[in-house]
Structures are given as C-alpha cells and as structure tokens.
C-alpha positions in Angstrom: -53.2 -40.1 20.4 -53.7 -37.8 17.4 -53.7 -39.6 14.0 -51.5 -38.1 11.3 -53.3 -38.0 8.0 -51.5 -37.6 4.6 -52.5 -33.9 4.5 -51.0 -33.3 7.9 -47.8 -35.1 6.9 -47.5 -32.7 3.9 -48.1 -29.6 6.2 -45.5 -30.9 8.7 -43.0 -31.6 6.0 -43.4 -28.1 4.5 -43.1 -26.6 8.0 -39.9 -28.5 8.8 -38.4 -27.6 5.4 -39.2 -24.0 5.9 -37.6 -24.0 9.4 -34.4 -25.7 8.1 -34.1 -23.6 4.9 -32.2 -20.7 6.5 -29.8 -23.1 8.1 -29.2 -24.9 4.8 -28.8 -21.6 3.0 -26.3 -20.5 5.6 -24.3 -23.7 5.2 -24.2 -23.3 1.5 -23.1 -19.7 1.5 -20.7 -19.7 4.5 -17.8 -17.5 3.5 -15.4 -18.5 2.1 -16.7 -21.5 0.2 -14.2 -21.4 -2.6 -10.7 -20.0 -3.3 -10.1 -16.2 -3.0 -8.1 -14.2 -5.6 -5.7 -11.7 -4.1 -4.5 -9.3 -6.8 -1.2 -7.5 -6.4 -0.9 -4.5 -8.8 2.8 -4.7 -9.3 5.3 -7.3 -10.6 6.8 -10.0 -8.4 9.8 -9.2 -6.2 8.9 -5.8 -4.8 7.8 -4.8 -1.3 4.1 -4.8 -2.1 4.4 -8.3 -3.6 6.4 -9.6 -0.6 3.9 -8.3 1.9 0.9 -9.4 -0.2 2.2 -12.9 -0.4 2.8 -13.1 3.3 -0.7 -11.9 4.0 -2.2 -14.2 1.4 -0.5 -17.3 2.8 -1.7 -16.5 6.3 -5.3 -15.6 5.2 -5.5 -19.0 3.5 -4.6 -20.8 6.7 -7.0 -18.8 8.8 -10.0 -18.9 6.4 -9.6 -22.5 5.3 -9.6 -21.8 1.6 -6.7 -21.2 -0.9 -5.8 -17.6 -1.5 -4.5 -17.3 -5.0 -2.1 -14.5 -5.6 -2.1 -12.9 -9.0 0.3 -10.2 -10.1 -1.3 -7.7 -12.6 1.1 -4.8 -13.1 0.2 -1.8 -15.4 -0.5 1.9 -15.3 1.3 2.3 -11.9 -0.9 -0.3 -10.4 -4.2 1.2 -11.6 -5.0 -1.5 -14.1 -5.3 -4.2 -11.4 -7.1 -1.9 -9.0 -9.7 -1.0 -11.7 -10.3 -4.6 -12.4 -11.0 -5.3 -8.7 -13.2 -2.2 -8.3 -15.5 -3.6 -11.0 -15.5 -7.2 -9.7 -18.4 -8.8 -7.9 -18.4 -7.6 -4.3 -18.7 -11.1 -2.8 -15.3 -11.2 -1.0 -13.6 -13.5 -3.6 -11.7 -10.8 -5.4 -9.4 -8.6 -3.3 -6.5 -6.3 -3.9 -3.4 -5.1 -2.0 -3.6 -1.3 -2.0 -0.9 1.3 -1.6 -0.3 5.0 -1.8 -0.1 5.1 -5.6 -3.0 2.8 -6.4 -5.4 4.0 -3.7 -4.6 7.6 -3.1 -2.4 9.3 -5.8 -3.1 7.8 -9.2 -6.6 9.2 -9.5 -5.2 12.7 -8.7 -2.5 12.7 -11.4 -3.9 10.6 -14.2 -7.3 11.5 -15.8 -7.5 8.0 -17.3 -7.9 6.4 -13.9 -11.6 5.5 -13.9 -12.1 4.7 -10.2 -12.5 6.9 -7.1 -10.8 5.0 -4.2 -13.2 6.5 -1.7 -16.3 5.3 -3.5 -15.4 2.3 -5.6 -13.7 0.1 -2.9 -14.5 -1.5 0.4 -11.5 -0.8 2.6 -11.1 -3.9 4.8 -7.9 -3.2 6.7 -4.7 -1.3 6.8 -1.8 -3.8 6.9 1.7 -2.3 7.1 3.7 0.9 6.8 7.4 1.6 6.2 9.3 4.9 5.8 11.3 6.0 2.8 15.0 7.0 2.7 16.5 10.0 1.0 19.5 8.6 -0.8 22.5 10.4 -2.2 25.0 9.4 -4.9 28.5 8.7 -3.6 29.7 11.5 -5.9 27.3 14.2 -4.5 29.1 16.8 -2.4 26.4 16.9 0.2 26.4 14.9 3.5 23.1 16.1 5.0 19.6 17.4 4.0 20.7 20.9 5.0 23.6 20.7 2.6 21.3 19.4 -0.2 18.9 22.4 0.4 21.8 24.8 0.4 23.1 23.4 -2.9 19.7 23.5 -4.5 19.1 27.1 -3.4 22.5 28.2 -4.7 21.9 26.6 -8.1 18.1 26.0 -8.6 17.1 22.8 -10.4 20.7 21.8 -10.8 20.4 18.6 -8.7 19.0 15.5 -10.6 16.3 13.9 -8.4 15.4 10.4 -9.6 11.7 9.5 -9.4 10.4 5.9 -9.4 7.5 7.0 -11.6 5.3 10.0 -12.0 2.8 10.1 -9.1 4.8 7.4 -7.1 5.5 7.7 -3.4 9.1 8.7 -4.5 7.7 11.6 -6.5 5.2 12.8 -3.9 7.9 12.7 -1.2 10.2 14.8 -3.5 7.4 17.3 -3.8 6.9 17.4 -0.1 10.6 18.3 0.3 10.5 20.9 -2.5 7.4 22.6 -1.0 8.6 22.4 2.6 12.2 23.6 2.0 11.4 26.0 -0.9 13.8 24.3 -3.3 13.7 22.9 -6.8 15.2 19.8 -8.4 15.5 18.5 -12.0 13.1 15.5 -11.7 14.2 12.5 -13.7 11.5 9.7 -14.0 12.5 6.0 -14.0 10.5 2.8 -14.3 11.0 1.5 -10.8 13.3 1.4 -7.9 16.1 -0.7 -9.4 16.9 1.4 -12.5 16.6 4.6 -10.4 19.0 3.3 -7.7 21.4 2.1 -10.4 21.8 5.5 -11.8 22.1 7.1 -8.4 24.9 4.6 -7.6 26.6 5.5 -10.8 26.3 9.2 -10.4 23.9 9.8 -13.3 21.4 11.0 -10.8 22.1 12.8 -7.5 19.2 12.0 -5.2 16.3 9.6 -4.7 13.5 8.9 -2.3 12.8 5.1 -2.1 11.2 2.7 0.4 13.8 1.8 3.0 13.3 -1.9 2.3 14.8 -1.5 -1.2 17.7 0.7 -0.2 19.1 -0.6 3.1 21.3 -3.3 1.6 22.9 -0.8 -0.8 23.4 1.7 2.1 25.0 -0.9 4.3 27.2 -2.0 1.4 28.5 1.5 0.9 27.1 2.0 -2.6 24.6 4.7 -1.5 24.4 7.3 1.2 21.3 7.7 3.3 20.7 11.3 4.3 17.4 11.0 6.2 14.5 8.7 6.9 10.9 9.9 6.3 9.5 8.2 9.4 9.0 9.7 12.9 11.8 7.6 14.4 15.1 6.2 13.2 15.5 2.8 11.7 17.1 0.0 13.7 19.0 -1.1 10.6 20.4 2.5 10.1 20.6 4.0 13.6 22.9 6.9 12.5 20.6 8.2 9.8 18.4 11.1 11.2 14.7 11.5 10.6 13.5 14.3 8.4 12.3 16.3 11.5 15.8 15.9 13.0 17.2 17.1 9.7 15.2 20.3 9.9 12.2 19.2 7.7 9.3 18.3 10.0 6.7 18.4 7.2 8.5 15.7 5.2 7.0 12.7 7.0 5.8 9.9 4.6 5.3 6.2 4.8 4.8 3.7 2.0 1.8 1.6 3.2 -0.2 -1.5 2.2 -3.9 -2.2 2.7 -6.5 -4.9 1.9 -9.5 -3.8 -0.2 -12.3 -5.2 -2.3 -15.1 -3.8 -4.5 -17.6 -1.4 -3.0 -20.7 -2.9 -1.5 -19.2 -6.0 0.2 -21.4 -7.6 2.8 -20.5 -6.4 6.3 -20.2 -9.9 7.8 -17.6 -10.8 5.1 -15.7 -7.6 5.7 -15.7 -8.3 9.4 -14.5 -11.8 8.9 -11.6 -10.6 6.7 -10.7 -7.8 9.0 -10.7 -10.2 12.0 -8.4 -12.5 10.1 -6.1 -9.6 9.2 -5.9 -8.4 12.9 -4.9 -11.9 14.0 -2.2 -12.1 11.3 -0.8 -8.6 12.2 -0.5 -9.8 15.8 1.5 -12.9 14.9 5.1 -12.6 16.3 6.7 -14.2 13.3 4.7 -11.9 11.0 5.9 -8.9 12.9 9.5 -10.2 12.7 9.2 -10.6 8.9 8.0 -7.0 8.7 10.8 -5.7 10.9 13.3 -7.4 8.6 11.8 -5.2 5.8 11.8 -2.0 8.1 8.0 -2.2 8.1 5.5 -2.4 11.0 1.9 -3.6 11.3 -0.9 -1.1 11.3 -3.9 -2.8 13.0 -7.4 -1.3 13.0 -11.0 -1.7 12.0 -12.5 -1.1 8.5 -13.7 2.4 9.5 -10.1 3.4 10.4 -8.9 2.1 7.0 -11.5 4.2 5.2 -10.7 7.2 7.2 -7.0 6.8 6.5 -7.5 6.4 2.8 -9.7 9.5 2.6 -7.1 11.5 4.5 -4.3 10.3 2.1 -6.4 11.4 -0.9 -7.0 14.9 0.6 -3.3 15.2 1.6 -1.9 14.4 -1.8 -4.5 16.4 -3.6 -3.1 19.5 -2.0 0.5 18.5 -3.0 -0.5 17.6 -6.6 -2.5 20.9 -7.1 0.4 23.0 -5.8 2.9 21.2 -8.0 0.5 20.9 -11.0 1.4 17.2 -11.5 -0.3 15.4 -14.4 0.6 12.2 -16.2 1.0 12.9 -19.9 
C-alpha cells in the first residue's frame, strides 16, 4: 500500500479543490440567486401594468425568487426603459416593453438616449391586443367609410384625440390618415382616461385606444366602436368590423408587451427566462385572463422577439418620416 506523505496530502487536497471549484462556483451563481426587479414604465392601473404584474407573479413562482414590480412612469415610458438599458446585464433588472417604449419613442423624441435594437436583450414577446376606433355619441358617422367621407368633405374638421404624441393611439391615427388620404385635427391628451372622457362628452370626435380600456364604455353605450384594428373581430364586440372589413386593410395595429433586459445578458439566463415565459404563456388560466382583456399570448424564442422589435422600428420609422412627427 502506498504511503501518503504530507506533501502528497497537499497535492491531493489542491487537486480535489480544483475539481470542485467549478461546481461550487455554479452553485453560488445559479440564476436567480436573489430577487429580480421588473420595471413597468407606466403608472399602476393600465394594461401594461396589469399584464406586467401577471407575468411577474408567475415568473416568481417558476424561478423560485421574488419578482419585485416597480412602476417608473415618465417621458412616455422612456425614463424607465433608459434606466434598464443602463443597468447591469445580469438578469436582475428587467422591463416590460411596448410599442412606445421599444419602437416609437426613439423615432419621435431626440432626447431618448437608447436604441432599442442595440441597447436591450429582447427575451420574449408576451402579449398583443388590438385597438378600437371610437366615436363620440354626438358624431354623425356610423362607420369608418362615413368618417373618411366627412373628413374629405371638410379636411381637418374632425377632432381626433391622441393618448400622447408618439403613442400607439397617435401612430394608428397616422396609419388611417395615410391609408385613407384624410386629415384630422389631432388633440393630444395625457392618457386613455382623459381622452375617452372628452370623446364621451363630445369635446373630441374620435379616438384610437386599446380595446381593453374601451370595451366597458362601448358595452355601456357611452362610446361607439367603429372598427377594431386586429385581423379578426373581438369576441366581446362581435358586431364591430375589422379595419380591413371596413375598407382599410393597411390599418392593422396591435398594442403589445414584451420582456427585455439590458444588452449583453448571458445566453443561459436569457434562455431560462424565455423558457419560463413560454410556460407562463401556455397556462390556461393566464390565457383566460388575457382573453378577459381582449389580449392573446405571443409565444416565441428570443430571436423572434428581436426580429419583431426591429420590424416595428422600421415600420413606424416610415410612418413618422412621412408625417414629420417630432416631440417638441
């Protein structure tokens, strides 16, 4: 039997330590090892907030760590997005993205410092939901065709409420203007609620808004829905035609949500987060909650999310340039 000398014991101890070091390091850095911050770029109570909190709660259960939701509104969502873009890319600071924050803002506001195609890791698309074209009860138009006819007869006479410059509401309005060759008198508001309030009261004539926000008012008879911007009708409003059915096939637009983090996140962390998102999107109760908000899940891998975001930036860039839109 070979005798172990003190020197050999040292060599053996060092060898064992070296062999176990990677395992120990992996155990120490297994993601996630601490709470994750999920930033929502808008105030509590809106559609983005509701979906973000649903996703955050389920991520926490699947990842085994708390997901702390923080609302950081400001500059049409760009403030929070900029903070996340400049955070450490370790998977512990994430953001819920949307059309304004991750496609449009950088095109219309020169003060936005990030490029969503370069400064973020796009982990997963989450949901999408169409918008509704709403009309005031006092407006003498019962269809998109009648709105177009009124606008052509008296250019810029109809007051179109916008839920912010560069918002999905604004961009969908520009799609309709460019598609139908009409003009509106654009009236900006600070959000869905004040815009819908004035449309209900007749101070504004028309408004594009996410279907989630508007359906209760349409069902209650306070607003009229002229068309939905999706490719199929809504179950909650089966009599409301799609924009293609209303003669405007180019006016298709969805308000969407995504999950993103800073650029340069490790691929294994991105995959773990994406896998968790795909599992969440497949949950029947999650799908039911989305359906109640006239939204649907949009599953896919990170590469698809990146491709979609890039396509959105290119699409809205063309619309913005043609309309010469800039935040003052």
